[in-house]
C-alpha atoms as a printed R data frame, in Angstrom:
    type eleno elety resid chain resno       x      y       z
1   ATOM     1    CA   MET     A     1 -45.711 44.308   8.086
2   ATOM     2    CA   ILE     A     2 -46.105 42.971   4.881
3   ATOM     3    CA   ARG     A     3 -45.558 44.823   1.818
4   ATOM     4    CA   GLU     A     4 -45.235 44.649  -2.036
5   ATOM     5    CA   LEU     A     5 -42.026 44.530  -3.432
6   ATOM     6    CA   LYS     A     6 -40.446 48.113  -4.460
7   ATOM     7    CA   GLU     A     7 -37.044 48.575  -6.467
8   ATOM     8    CA   GLN     A     8 -34.941 50.410  -3.227
9   ATOM     9    CA   ASP     A     9 -35.324 46.901  -1.802
10  ATOM    10    CA   LYS     A    10 -33.408 44.981  -5.003
11  ATOM    11    CA   GLU     A    11 -30.027 43.469  -3.101
12  ATOM    12    CA   GLN     A    12 -31.859 43.038   0.032
13  ATOM    13    CA   PHE     A    13 -34.098 40.547  -2.417
14  ATOM    14    CA   ILE     A    14 -31.584 39.451  -4.203
15  ATOM    15    CA   THR     A    15 -29.516 38.374  -1.353
16  ATOM    16    CA   MET     A    16 -32.345 36.501   0.666
17  ATOM    17    CA   VAL     A    17 -33.538 35.112  -2.192
18  ATOM    18    CA   ASP     A    18 -29.779 33.620  -2.603
19  ATOM    19    CA   SER     A    19 -29.959 32.958   1.151
20  ATOM    20    CA   PHE     A    20 -33.322 30.774   0.387
21  ATOM    21    CA   TYR     A    21 -32.024 28.717  -2.426
22  ATOM    22    CA   HIS     A    22 -29.021 27.950  -0.590
23  ATOM    23    CA   SER     A    23 -30.787 26.884   2.873
24  ATOM    24    CA   GLU     A    24 -32.630 23.090   3.695
25  ATOM    25    CA   ALA     A    25 -36.037 24.496   2.691
26  ATOM    26    CA   VAL     A    26 -34.433 23.594  -1.154
27  ATOM    27    CA   LEU     A    27 -33.432 21.021  -3.009
28  ATOM    28    CA   HIS     A    28 -30.938 22.626  -4.820
29  ATOM    29    CA   ALA     A    29 -29.151 26.817  -5.570
30  ATOM    30    CA   ILE     A    30 -30.467 28.905  -8.362
31  ATOM    31    CA   PRO     A    31 -28.268 30.801 -10.918
32  ATOM    32    CA   LYS     A    32 -28.574 34.523  -9.375
33  ATOM    33    CA   GLU     A    33 -29.536 35.231 -12.640
34  ATOM    34    CA   TYR     A    34 -32.768 33.356 -12.284
35  ATOM    35    CA   ILE     A    35 -33.395 35.757  -9.327
36  ATOM    36    CA   LEU     A    36 -32.242 38.842 -11.179
37  ATOM    37    CA   ASN     A    37 -35.065 37.384 -14.005
38  ATOM    38    CA   THR     A    38 -37.669 37.080 -11.131
39  ATOM    39    CA   TYR     A    39 -37.460 40.114  -9.442
40  ATOM    40    CA   ASN     A    40 -37.417 42.051 -12.969
41  ATOM    41    CA   GLU     A    41 -40.795 40.308 -13.965
42  ATOM    42    CA   ILE     A    42 -42.062 41.024 -10.551
43  ATOM    43    CA   ILE     A    43 -41.068 45.151 -10.755
44  ATOM    44    CA   SER     A    44 -42.367 45.198 -14.227
45  ATOM    45    CA   GLY     A    45 -45.672 44.431 -12.773
46  ATOM    46    CA   SER     A    46 -46.291 40.967 -14.227
47  ATOM    47    CA   PRO     A    47 -49.521 39.508 -13.645
48  ATOM    48    CA   TYR     A    48 -48.284 36.323 -12.620
49  ATOM    49    CA   ALA     A    49 -45.870 36.794 -10.155
50  ATOM    50    CA   LYS     A    50 -45.346 38.799  -6.746
51  ATOM    51    CA   ALA     A    51 -43.313 39.286  -4.196
52  ATOM    52    CA   TYR     A    52 -43.746 40.691  -0.583
53  ATOM    53    CA   ILE     A    53 -41.270 42.289   1.991
54  ATOM    54    CA   PHE     A    54 -41.815 41.340   5.588
55  ATOM    55    CA   GLU     A    55 -40.568 44.254   8.139
56  ATOM    56    CA   GLU     A    56 -40.210 44.026  12.042
57  ATOM    57    CA   GLN     A    57 -39.691 47.087  13.757
58  ATOM    58    CA   GLY     A    58 -38.462 48.923  10.874
59  ATOM    59    CA   GLU     A    59 -36.123 46.362   9.215
60  ATOM    60    CA   ILE     A    60 -36.523 43.923   6.828
61  ATOM    61    CA   ALA     A    61 -37.280 40.213   7.839
62  ATOM    62    CA   GLY     A    62 -38.048 37.777   4.862
63  ATOM    63    CA   TYR     A    63 -40.014 37.819   1.832
64  ATOM    64    CA   GLY     A    64 -42.657 35.676   0.320
65  ATOM    65    CA   GLN     A    65 -43.027 35.079  -3.810
66  ATOM    66    CA   ILE     A    66 -46.073 33.983  -5.136
67  ATOM    67    CA   SER     A    67 -47.180 33.183  -8.727
68  ATOM    68    CA   LEU     A    68 -51.001 32.762 -10.108
69  ATOM    69    CA   THR     A    69 -52.105 30.432 -12.613
70  ATOM    70    CA   TYR     A    70 -55.583 28.824 -13.993
71  ATOM    71    CA   SER     A    71 -56.699 25.488 -12.614
72  ATOM    72    CA   ASN     A    72 -59.738 23.062 -14.222
73  ATOM    73    CA   GLU     A    73 -59.132 20.391 -11.174
74  ATOM    74    CA   ALA     A    74 -59.570 24.033  -8.750
75  ATOM    75    CA   GLY     A    75 -62.157 25.191 -10.461
76  ATOM    76    CA   GLY     A    76 -60.521 28.635 -10.868
77  ATOM    77    CA   MET     A    77 -57.069 30.566  -9.726
78  ATOM    78    CA   VAL     A    78 -54.846 29.058  -7.691
79  ATOM    79    CA   VAL     A    79 -51.780 30.793  -5.353
80  ATOM    80    CA   TRP     A    80 -48.824 29.470  -5.056
81  ATOM    81    CA   ILE     A    81 -46.605 30.202  -2.336
82  ATOM    82    CA   GLU     A    82 -43.379 29.722  -4.135
83  ATOM    83    CA   GLU     A    83 -41.482 30.854  -1.337
84  ATOM    84    CA   LEU     A    84 -41.456 31.746   2.108
85  ATOM    85    CA   PHE     A    85 -38.076 33.124   3.339
86  ATOM    86    CA   ILE     A    86 -37.609 34.591   7.251
87  ATOM    87    CA   LEU     A    87 -34.104 35.894   8.251
88  ATOM    88    CA   GLU     A    88 -32.642 33.623  11.178
89  ATOM    89    CA   LYS     A    89 -32.875 36.561  13.723
90  ATOM    90    CA   PHE     A    90 -36.739 37.318  12.926
91  ATOM    91    CA   ARG     A    91 -37.869 33.557  12.993
92  ATOM    92    CA   GLY     A    92 -40.385 32.516  15.244
93  ATOM    93    CA   LEU     A    93 -41.962 35.547  15.548
94  ATOM    94    CA   GLY     A    94 -45.208 34.204  13.608
95  ATOM    95    CA   LEU     A    95 -44.318 36.445  10.276
96  ATOM    96    CA   GLY     A    96 -44.635 33.518   8.160
97  ATOM    97    CA   SER     A    97 -48.091 32.782   9.842
98  ATOM    98    CA   ALA     A    98 -48.770 36.232   9.188
99  ATOM    99    CA   PHE     A    99 -47.840 35.446   5.455
100 ATOM   100    CA   LEU     A   100 -50.338 32.917   4.807
101 ATOM   101    CA   ASP     A   101 -52.984 34.688   6.840
102 ATOM   102    CA   PHE     A   102 -52.574 37.848   4.288
103 ATOM   103    CA   ILE     A   103 -52.467 35.514   1.307
104 ATOM   104    CA   ASN     A   104 -55.594 33.139   2.012
105 ATOM   105    CA   LYS     A   105 -57.289 37.436   3.016
106 ATOM   106    CA   GLU     A   106 -55.969 39.085  -0.240
107 ATOM   107    CA   TYR     A   107 -56.922 36.469  -2.222
108 ATOM   108    CA   ALA     A   108 -60.102 34.970  -0.536
109 ATOM   109    CA   LEU     A   109 -62.543 35.996  -3.155
110 ATOM   110    CA   THR     A   110 -60.744 35.321  -6.550
111 ATOM   111    CA   ALA     A   111 -58.244 32.560  -5.686
112 ATOM   112    CA   LYS     A   112 -59.779 28.895  -5.797
113 ATOM   113    CA   ARG     A   113 -56.631 26.898  -3.709
114 ATOM   114    CA   LEU     A   114 -53.558 28.028  -2.263
115 ATOM   115    CA   ARG     A   115 -50.313 25.430  -2.870
116 ATOM   116    CA   LEU     A   116 -47.084 24.978  -1.830
117 ATOM   117    CA   GLU     A   117 -44.539 22.649  -2.122
118 ATOM   118    CA   LEU     A   118 -41.737 21.818   0.685
119 ATOM   119    CA   CYS     A   119 -38.790 19.543   1.051
120 ATOM   120    CA   GLU     A   120 -39.210 16.573   3.422
121 ATOM   121    CA   SER     A   121 -36.301 17.543   5.391
122 ATOM   122    CA   ASN     A   122 -38.425 21.001   5.884
123 ATOM   123    CA   LYS     A   123 -40.020 19.790   9.458
124 ATOM   124    CA   ARG     A   124 -40.609 23.155  10.665
125 ATOM   125    CA   ALA     A   125 -42.374 24.741   7.988
126 ATOM   126    CA   GLU     A   126 -44.303 21.772   7.415
127 ATOM   127    CA   LYS     A   127 -45.752 21.958  11.366
128 ATOM   128    CA   LEU     A   128 -46.577 25.697   9.963
129 ATOM   129    CA   TYR     A   129 -48.646 24.513   6.756
130 ATOM   130    CA   LEU     A   130 -50.151 21.584   8.638
131 ATOM   131    CA   ARG     A   131 -51.403 24.150  11.586
132 ATOM   132    CA   LYS     A   132 -53.206 26.650   8.836
133 ATOM   133    CA   LYS     A   133 -54.888 23.654   7.118
134 ATOM   134    CA   PHE     A   134 -52.794 22.509   4.326
135 ATOM   135    CA   THR     A   135 -53.238 18.868   3.967
136 ATOM   136    CA   PRO     A   136 -50.484 16.932   1.373
137 ATOM   137    CA   LEU     A   137 -50.749 15.539  -1.730
138 ATOM   138    CA   ASP     A   138 -50.393 11.820  -2.715
139 ATOM   139    CA   TYR     A   139 -48.552 12.443  -5.972
140 ATOM   140    CA   LYS     A   140 -45.297 13.273  -7.456
141 ATOM   141    CA   GLN     A   141 -44.358 16.251  -9.502
142 ATOM   142    CA   MET     A   142 -42.483 15.930 -12.468
143 ATOM   143    CA   LEU     A   143 -40.837 18.488 -14.561
144 ATOM   144    CA   TYR     A   144 -39.357 19.174 -17.858
145 ATOM   145    CA   GLU     A   145 -36.761 21.627 -18.550
146 ATOM   146    CA   VAL     A   146 -37.643 23.710 -21.598
147 ATOM   147    CA   THR     A   147 -34.216 24.495 -23.922
148 ATOM   148    CA   LEU     A   148 -33.461 26.026 -27.063
């Protein structure tokens, strides 16, 4: 089952996000404060960020987080699949694939593109994304951290 994040999921969500950011799927960890900020943004009903909890046989098995944006290049709304994390004991059950299918169906009428990024080392995730018809982009991303 895939469902939206609820307030009672707070501790498990924060623990899973922290695990995600201490895994090989990312380049570096983030402060727990950022995780709490994200949780609060989602729970507040933000139109830009959503998170989904995956359940398998009544247990929380993982989560997915998306962000919504508009893109001139895409000609409409883009769904960024920010994070996709499955707890170790639930990996290989098709939950990641089910989440991608869910997002594709959920936004089929409103989004023009699904987009994601991954680390070069995350070959298992790359295989999933390629199987789901995602195509690699041939350019680098850059960022600038805004500070006060």
